[in-house]
Phi, psi and omega in degrees: 000130182280139178279147178288138179283138178288144180294147179279164178299322180297315180292324177295321178297316180296321177295323177296321177298319179295318179296320178296320179296328177283349184088010179269075188291328180296313179289326177299316179298317180296317180293317178299319181295323176294322177296319178297321180296326180278331180225074187295342181269359180274106184292331180297318180294317182295316180298320179296318180294322180286332180292326182259358181299127179087345181288333184266011184293334178287344179277343182276125182229158175252126180281106182278355181273357181289128178242167181292343179278349179291139180296131179081003181284141179264147177292154179297142181266121178258137181290144177275178185298325180295318179293320179296318179295322180291331181274350182293142179287136180249153177292153180294150180292146177270138181258134179234127179278162177288148181293152179104169180273144180226143178255135177255015175281107186284346181267338182269186177271148180295142179245152179250000000 
């Protein structure tokens, strides 16, 4: 059995252009990014991926109709206590300067 040939960077770029023309920015970004992965020195591919980056975020949706009875559905993941603690907002660190006088005049001599 013959193995399928992997798409070339050029063909992925062309598919990305078609997806971008259709307004399918999320898939265009994925295709451009795959082209960049295959040809990382090609600036044209990288520029194209960055041009559509973030444009397709409105196309990404979460299906809220998925239930646990759906075949292949995963149960909801609840964060554990460690994750909740890591996400908690912390007060900003306090900065303390070294004792003594300091000069920020970069052209003069340091003063104490």
